[in-house]
C-alpha positions in Angstrom: 31.3 35.0 -59.3 32.7 31.6 -60.1 33.2 30.6 -63.7 30.1 28.9 -65.1 31.8 25.5 -65.2 32.8 25.9 -61.5 29.4 26.9 -60.1 27.7 24.5 -57.7 24.7 22.4 -58.8 21.4 24.3 -58.9 18.1 23.2 -57.4 15.4 25.0 -59.4 11.7 24.9 -58.7 9.4 26.3 -61.4 5.9 27.3 -60.5 3.7 27.4 -63.6 0.4 29.2 -63.8 -2.2 27.0 -65.6 -5.2 29.3 -65.2 -7.4 30.0 -68.2 -5.7 33.3 -68.8 -2.5 31.4 -69.8 -4.4 29.4 -72.5 -3.1 31.4 -75.4 -0.3 30.6 -77.9 1.9 33.5 -76.6 1.6 32.4 -73.0 1.8 28.9 -71.5 2.9 27.2 -74.8 5.6 29.8 -75.2 6.7 29.3 -71.5 7.0 25.6 -72.0 9.0 26.1 -75.2 11.3 28.4 -73.4 11.7 25.9 -70.6 12.8 23.3 -73.0 15.4 25.7 -74.5 16.7 26.6 -71.0 17.3 22.9 -70.2 20.1 22.7 -72.7 21.9 25.5 -70.7 21.8 23.6 -67.4 24.4 21.1 -66.1 23.5 17.4 -65.8 23.8 17.6 -62.0 21.4 20.5 -61.7 17.9 19.5 -60.4 14.5 20.8 -61.7 11.1 20.5 -60.1 7.8 21.7 -61.6 4.6 22.7 -59.7 1.4 24.2 -61.1 -1.2 26.4 -59.6 -4.5 28.1 -60.5 -6.2 26.0 -63.3 -4.6 22.9 -61.8 -2.5 22.6 -58.7 0.1 20.1 -57.7 3.5 18.7 -58.3 4.2 17.8 -61.9 7.8 16.8 -61.5 9.6 15.9 -58.3 13.3 17.1 -58.0 14.9 15.5 -61.1 18.5 15.8 -62.3 18.8 17.5 -65.7 20.7 14.4 -66.9 17.2 12.8 -67.0 15.9 15.1 -69.7 13.4 12.4 -70.9 11.6 12.6 -67.5 11.6 16.4 -67.6 10.3 16.5 -71.2 7.5 14.0 -70.3 6.5 16.2 -67.4 6.3 19.2 -69.6 4.2 17.3 -72.1 1.8 16.3 -69.3 1.6 19.8 -67.8 -1.8 21.2 -68.3 -1.9 23.6 -71.2 
């Protein structure tokens, strides 16, 4: 395994369940909070995409570099919860 600093850029796609069963404080809100924490561990050149399914379906965030944290945070705020 390469050293963490030497790893290639990641292209991560997160699929989020927005069905009614996720509408509890220990589910979707906790997932979004965890997602925010994980962002600080990624490199600026890594890319993140977010799609939703079930309660709502579609692309919430097109592939976006982690260096654009503002766009990622905005997409998380707009994700149905």
